[in-house]
C-alpha positions as CSV (number, residue, x, y, z in Angstrom):
1,G,10.9,19.8,12.7
2,D,8.6,17.7,15.2
3,G,5.0,19.4,14.4
4,P,2.2,17.8,12.2
5,L,2.8,16.8,8.7
6,T,0.5,18.6,6.6
7,V,-0.8,17.9,3.2
8,R,-2.9,19.9,0.9
9,G,-5.6,17.6,-1.2
10,I,-9.2,16.7,-1.2
11,D,-9.4,15.0,2.0
12,L,-12.1,12.7,1.0
13,R,-10.2,11.5,-2.4
14,L,-6.7,11.3,0.3
15,S,-8.8,9.3,2.7
16,Q,-10.4,7.1,-0.1
17,V,-6.6,6.3,-1.1
18,F,-5.6,5.2,2.5
19,Q,-8.8,3.1,2.7
20,N,-7.7,1.5,-0.2
21,L,-4.1,0.4,0.7
22,I,-5.3,-0.5,3.9
23,D,-8.1,-3.1,2.8
24,N,-5.7,-4.4,0.5
25,A,-3.4,-5.0,2.6
26,L,-5.8,-6.6,5.1
27,S,-7.2,-8.7,2.7
28,F,-3.7,-10.2,1.2
29,S,-2.5,-10.5,5.5
30,P,-2.7,-13.5,7.3
31,P,-5.5,-13.5,9.9
32,E,-4.3,-12.1,13.4
33,T,-1.3,-10.2,11.5
34,M,-0.2,-6.3,11.7
35,V,-0.6,-4.1,8.8
36,T,1.7,-0.8,9.6
37,V,0.9,2.7,8.4
38,S,3.7,5.4,8.8
39,A,4.6,8.6,7.9
40,K,7.7,10.6,7.8
41,R,9.1,14.0,6.4
42,D,11.2,13.9,3.2
43,G,11.9,17.2,2.2
44,D,9.3,19.4,1.2
45,W,7.2,15.8,1.1
46,V,5.4,13.2,3.4
47,A,5.8,9.8,2.5
48,I,3.5,7.5,4.3
49,T,4.1,3.8,3.7
50,V,1.7,1.0,4.5
51,E,2.9,-2.6,4.9
52,D,1.1,-5.9,5.6
53,R,2.5,-9.1,6.2
54,G,1.0,-11.2,3.7
55,P,2.8,-13.1,0.6
56,G,4.1,-9.7,-1.1
57,I,4.5,-8.9,-4.8
58,P,6.1,-10.6,-7.8
59,A,9.0,-8.6,-9.0
60,D,7.6,-8.3,-12.3
61,N,4.0,-7.3,-11.1
62,L,5.2,-4.3,-9.0
63,D,4.2,-2.1,-11.4
64,N,1.1,-4.3,-12.8
65,V,-0.5,-3.8,-9.5
66,F,-1.9,0.0,-10.6
67,E,-3.1,-1.3,-13.7
68,R,-7.2,-1.3,-13.7
69,F,-9.0,-5.1,-13.0
70,Y,-5.1,-6.3,-12.5
71,T,-5.6,-8.6,-9.2
72,A,-3.5,-11.4,-7.9
73,R,-6.6,-12.9,-6.1
74,P,-6.8,-16.6,-5.8
75,E,-8.5,-18.7,-8.4
76,G,-12.5,-19.0,-8.0
77,E,-12.1,-16.5,-5.6
78,A,-15.9,-14.6,-5.6
79,F,-15.1,-11.1,-8.1
80,G,-15.3,-8.3,-5.4
81,R,-12.9,-8.6,-3.0
82,H,-10.2,-7.8,-5.3
83,S,-11.6,-6.8,-8.2
84,G,-8.1,-4.6,-9.4
85,L,-9.9,-1.5,-9.2
86,G,-8.7,0.2,-5.6
87,L,-4.7,0.2,-6.5
88,S,-5.7,1.9,-9.7
89,I,-8.0,4.5,-8.8
90,A,-5.4,5.1,-5.7
91,R,-2.9,6.1,-7.7
92,Q,-4.7,8.3,-10.0
93,I,-6.1,10.1,-7.0
94,V,-2.4,10.5,-5.6
95,E,-1.0,11.5,-9.2
96,A,-3.7,13.9,-9.4
97,H,-2.5,15.4,-6.2
98,G,1.0,15.9,-7.7
99,G,2.4,12.9,-5.9
100,T,3.2,9.2,-6.5
101,L,2.4,5.8,-5.2
102,R,4.9,2.7,-5.1
103,A,4.7,-0.7,-4.8
104,G,7.4,-2.5,-3.4
105,N,8.2,-5.6,-0.5
106,R,9.1,-5.2,3.6
107,E,12.6,-5.8,4.2
108,P,12.7,-8.9,6.6
109,T,13.3,-7.3,10.1
110,G,14.2,-10.1,12.4
111,S,11.1,-10.3,14.6
112,E,9.6,-12.7,12.2
113,P,8.6,-16.1,14.0
114,E,10.9,-18.9,13.4
115,G,11.2,-20.6,10.0
116,V,9.0,-17.3,8.3
117,K,11.2,-15.9,5.9
118,T,9.4,-15.9,2.6
119,A,6.2,-14.1,3.7
120,H,7.5,-10.5,3.9
121,G,4.6,-9.0,3.0
122,A,3.7,-5.8,0.2
123,K,4.7,-2.0,0.8
124,F,3.1,0.6,-0.5
125,V,4.6,4.1,-0.5
126,V,2.5,7.4,-0.9
127,R,4.5,10.5,-1.3
128,L,2.6,13.6,-1.4
129,R,3.6,17.4,-1.4
130,M,3.7,19.3,2.3
């Protein structure tokens, strides 16, 4: 149905997951661009997607982004903004709730400005049981 999408879990921990994903998306996105959060039912699961308009994730790093202290922060950037812990913690919390957290890249939508074709952005999908 079209009713609310409800999952069972520890609200403080799950809110930490989404705060980490949104903070991460914002920190890698160019100024004045949108971060999109959407949710949909997928059988007995809810899939929550967080997408940004940043540089995306190199294909060979899609699983590495969840390793502790892995970071793609620019050389010379102060420690703290991208400490490499947020995504690792987010995945641990999601898995403790019996769910999954996957990284990928956005597909181009055709609405990108003329000449912009490489910066599709990252996409993170959390799946939790209803």
